[in-house]
N, C-alpha and C positions, 0 to 999 in steps of 0.2 A: 383566575390561573392563568399563567403564562402560555404563549403558543409554543409548539415545540421550536420553531426558531428563535423565539426569545427567551427560552429556555436555555438553549444552548449557547446564546451571545451572553447572557449573567452568568452562565458558568465558566466560559473561556477568558472572561473579563473582569473576572473578579467581581461579580455584582453580587446579585441575591436572586439565585434561581429558587423555586419553589419544590422542585424535585431532581432526583438524579435524571441526566439525559440516557437515555435507552438506548444504548447501541446504534444501530444504524437508523434511528427514527426520523433522524434530521435530513437525512442523505436521499435522495430519489435519483439513483446511479441510471443513467439512461444507457442500458445494456445493448439495444438495437444501433448504436454507433459504429460505424464501419472502423475495424479496431485489429490488430495483428496479435491477438491474444492467443498464447502458446498453450492451450487447455483442451486436452481430451474430453470427449463427451461422457466417457465413463469406463469403469474397469474393463480390460480386454480390450481396449481400442487403440489406435494409432494415428496420428496426424504429422503433415509435414506443413510447417507455417510458412507465411510469405518470404522470411528470410532463409529460407531453405532447411531451418532445424526439425529434424525429425522429433516427436514429441510420443513418448509412451505410457499408458497407464497399466501397469502390470496387475494381472487378478489376485484378489488377495491385500492389496495395498490401498491406501485412502486418497491418492493423488498420482499426478502424471510428472514426469520429469523427461528432460532431452536425452536422446539416446549418443554415445558419444564413443561408439566403437570405429574401427577403422573405415568401415561402409559407410558410415551415417555423418561424421564429425564434418562440420562445414569447412571450420577455418585451421586448415591443416599446419600453417606456418606463420605466426605472428607479424614477421617480418615482411609477409607477403598478402597483407590484408586485403589490398586492393585487388589481388587477384580471384579471391575467394569470396567477398563480402558484396553484398549487391543489397543494397535498401531497397524495400517495396515502394511502388508510388504512392503518394497520397493524394492522386488526383481520383480520387472515386467518381464513378458516374453518379448523376445528381438523383437517379431513384435510388440509389445505396441509401440515401440521407431520409428517404421518405418516412420511414418509420421512426426513427430517432425524433425528426420532427414533429410528427404527431404525440409521442409521448412529450415530448420537451412541452408542448402547447396543453397537455393537460394538466401540469404540475401547478398545484397551489403555491406561488413563492412566496407568499407571506408564511407560508407553514413549513415548506421544505426547501431544501437547496437542488438547484438541476444540477447535477453531477455527473463530469465525464471521469471515465476510468483508463489508466494506462498501466500496462503491464504486459511483459516484464520491463523493468527500469534499465538505465543504463548499466548499471555493473551487471545486473542479472545477464542481460543481453550479453555483454562479452563471454560469460563461461557458457551462456548456452550455446554461442557459436564454438566454442573452442575447449570446452571441460572445464570444471572449478579448477582443478590441479594446474593446467596448462596457461588459464587465467589469470590466477594468483603469482605464479612464476613468472608472466609477463611483465607484469608492474616492477620488478625488481631486474629482469635479465633484459627485457626490450621496452625501456619505458619510453623513448621516443615514439615507437610503433605504436604503443600502448595509448600515447596522448592521440597521436591521429586517430586511432579507430575512434575513441571516446570522443573526439571533435566531430567525427563522421556520425555518429549514434545520436549526439546533441543537436548537431543540424537537422538530421531528419525527424528528431522529437518535436524542433520548433516549427517545421513544416507541416508537421501533422497536427500542432497544436492550432496553426492558423486556420486550418481547414475547419478543425472542430468549433472553435470561436467564431467563425465566418457564419458555420451552418446553425450551430443550436445557441450560441451566447450563453454558455453555462456559469453557473454563481460559484461552484465547487469543482475543485480536482481532487480525484483520488488516486493518488499515483504509487505503485508499488516499485518496492528494490529492496530486498532483504540484503541487509550490511553485516549480518554476523550470526553466529551461533548462537545456542543457548547461553553461552559461557564469555564470548568475546566476540569483537568486531574480527570480521574476516582481513583485514589491512589495518595498519597501526593509523591512529590519528594524523599523523605527518602525512602519511601517502595517501590518505583519504583528501586531506586538503590539497595536495597537489594536484590529485587527477579529478576526484567526483566533485569537489566543491565549487570549481569555477564552472562545471557543466550544469550542474544545477542552480547555480545563481542566475545562470542564462535561460534554464528552462522555466523555475517558477517565478523568475523576474517577467518573462514574457507573459505567463499567463496573469500575473499580478496587473502588468501593465495594459491587459485588455480585458479589465473589468471581473476577473475571477476574485471573488473575494475571501474565499477559503482555500488555502492547500492544506489537504492531509496527506500524510506518508505514511504508508505501510511498509513497517519493518519487523516481523514478529520476531524478536531476536533480542540478544544483548546489544546495545549500541548507546549506552549511558555515557562513554567515553567520545561521542560524536555530537551529542545536543548541542554544543554553542555552536556547530557548523549546521545543524539543522535550524537554529535561529537564524544564524547568518543568510542561510539562503530563501529565507522565507517562509518557512514551515510553521502553519499554525496549530497543527494537531499531529503529534505521533501517535498513529494507530498500530496495534499488535505489541506494544510495550511489555515486554514479559516480566514476571515478578523478580528474576534474576537480574535485574535494573536496579533494585532498590526503589522503587516507584515513590514512596514517601519523601525520602530522602530528595529525588530531582523536583518533586513539586517544592518544596521548602527552597529549593535553590533557584529554580528556573521558572515557577509558575507563572509569574507576571510576565512572562516572554514566550510559553508555548506551553500548549495543555496536552496531559498524557491520557492515552484513551488503551484502557487493558487492566492488566494486573491479575487477569484471570486466564491461567494457561491453559489452552485449548486441549494440550497433551494430558492435563488431570481432569478434564470433565468430561471432553466429547470422546467417549470412548463407547465400544460395545456394550458394556455393562452399566453403563450411565445410571446415575440416581438424581432424584431432586433432592438429596439430603445433601449429597457431594457439593452438588453445586450450590445449595444455600450456603453449605460453610464456606466455599470459595468467594460467593458474591459477597456475603457478610465481611469477611476477613478484608477484601478489597475495600470495600466502602469505608469503612470503620478505620482503617490504617490511612488511607488516602485523602478522606475528607469531600467536601461538597464542591470544593472551587479547583480550577484548572484540571479536573480528572472527570474522565467518561469510564465506568465500570463497562466492560466486554471482555469476551473472549478474544484471543490475539489472533482468531481466524481472519483471513483477511479479505473476506465478504459478508454480507448478512445471510449466512448460510451456515451449516453445521455438516461436519463429516458424518454425523448419525441420527437419523430422524427424531425429532422432538428437544433437541440438547439447544438449539438456538432460543425457541420458544421457552423452555425452562429458565434461561438465564434471564430473559424477560421479566418472568414472574418474579424472580428472586430480587431484581433490582426495584420492581414496584414494592415489595416487602420492605426492603431497606428504607424506599423513601417513607414509608408510614411511619418506620421506626427513628427514621433521623431527620425529618423536616417539619 
């Protein structure tokens, strides 16, 4: 029987895996790492992150999102972004790294990848700062300023990456940046190529040049039209790929260059009234349609959690069942 890590490599390299990769089993994400996560701790809470963005999790909702009313919006005018946007320092006190280093030292690297998490990503941070509507309009109305802002964010990400690499020496990067809705990318491929491809080539190139073996990018969305750019920027695994992307077709076309992780939409199975039967149906459909190579079955959710208790574990059970049926 292959180790967890060996089985992952056989899967993404087109070899001979002996079972399906089971969601996040190959990643040990070092959540103790100092980071600028814009996550509220639970429903009914609010935070202000180090970029100055107010993030709120309303009661009755399953997650948090930035607040963009006149009182809270950070970037009020893209043409004056330097006036409003101040990147947080990446020079954390050494004691901030202690817990992360202890976690890293406990990981069996023969079994799992020591993984650093970055969220939000470059695109997401632009609309965190100025709202989705203003952010999208800025690509077309103020391209010069948008280029400058993206360069500023990119430079910050690389400074942060250097600190993480120097302290933790991670094997993998799990990087969030949602690039689309369920049915379309937020910006055209041409706009993506102009603005975001250069940024990510720098960021992911820096990680790869400094010993990071795996680049996993989360975008639980439609982004099939951006896959050639994902390959060019160095992504090894696209996590969160929704069924609206026609994943089997993507595997046939690009499988030897990138692995697709998902095809089980969280919105269909991670619900208050979830059932093992519905999860089993969705997992079986994904596994049979997508096959054994260049594919990792899993919910589109962007961490090893679920919105409702028990769902994540139930998916693992069904992946094991499909291994018994197909291997």
